C-alpha positions in Angstrom: 0.0 0.0 0.0 1.4 3.4 -1.0 1.9 6.0 1.6 -0.3 9.0 0.6 0.5 11.2 3.5 3.1 13.9 3.1 6.3 13.7 5.1 6.4 16.0 8.1 9.9 17.2 7.3 11.4 18.0 3.9 14.2 15.8 2.7 17.5 17.7 3.0 19.4 18.2 -0.3 22.4 16.7 1.5 23.6 15.8 4.9 26.6 17.4 6.6 27.8 14.1 7.9 26.9 10.4 8.1 25.8 11.0 11.7 23.4 13.7 10.6 22.0 11.3 8.0 21.7 8.5 10.6 19.8 10.8 12.9 17.4 11.8 10.2 16.7 8.3 8.9 16.4 6.9 12.4 13.4 9.3 12.9 11.9 9.2 9.4 10.5 6.5 7.1 11.9 6.1 3.6 8.3 5.3 2.6 7.4 8.9 3.3 9.9 10.1 0.7 9.1 7.6 -2.1 8.5 10.4 -4.6 12.1 11.5 -4.1 13.7 8.2 -5.0 15.3 7.7 -8.4 16.0 4.4 -10.1 19.7 3.6 -10.5 21.6 0.8 -12.3 23.9 -1.2 -10.2 26.5 -3.7 -11.5 27.0 -6.5 -9.0 29.9 -8.8 -9.1 29.4 -11.7 -6.7 32.6 -13.3 -5.5 33.0 -16.7 -4.1 31.6 -17.2 -0.6 33.8 -18.2 2.2 32.7 -20.4 5.1 34.3 -21.0 8.5 34.3 -24.5 10.1 35.7 -25.6 13.4 38.3 -28.2 13.6 40.4 -29.5 16.5 43.9 -28.2 17.1 45.5 -31.5 16.2 43.8 -31.6 12.8 44.7 -28.0 12.2 48.4 -28.5 13.0 48.5 -31.6 10.7 46.8 -29.6 8.0 49.2 -26.7 8.5 52.3 -29.0 8.4 51.1 -30.7 5.2 50.3 -27.3 3.6 53.8 -26.2 4.4 55.3 -29.3 2.8 53.2 -28.9 -0.3 53.8 -25.2 -0.4 50.1 -24.3 -0.5 48.0 -22.0 1.6 46.2 -23.9 4.4 42.7 -22.9 3.1 43.5 -24.2 -0.4 44.7 -27.5 1.0 41.6 -27.8 3.3 39.3 -27.1 0.3 41.1 -29.7 -1.8 40.9 -32.3 0.9 37.2 -31.6 1.5 36.3 -31.7 -2.2 38.2 -35.0 -2.6 36.5 -36.5 0.4 33.1 -35.4 -0.5 33.4 -36.6 -4.1 34.0 -40.2 -2.9 30.8 -42.3 -2.7 
C-alpha cells in the first residue's frame, strides 16, 4: 500500500555528515519520501563465498604442516581435501 500522507519534514538536499543522515533516517521512514527516489543501475559482481568451520587443534596442526610441505595455503589444501573426500561415494 502506497503512503499517501506527506512527510512531516522536507528531505535535505544533502547531509553534513553520516551521523546527521543517521539521525534523520532513524526518525523518518523512507516510505514517506518515495517520490524523491530515483532508479539507479547497479552492477554487481558476486565473489565466491567463504565459510568457516571448526576443527580441533591436532587436525589444524597436521593440515598446516602438510600445507607447508606442499607449499600451499592452508585454506587451499583444506578445500582440496574436503572436495576430494566429498566426491567419494
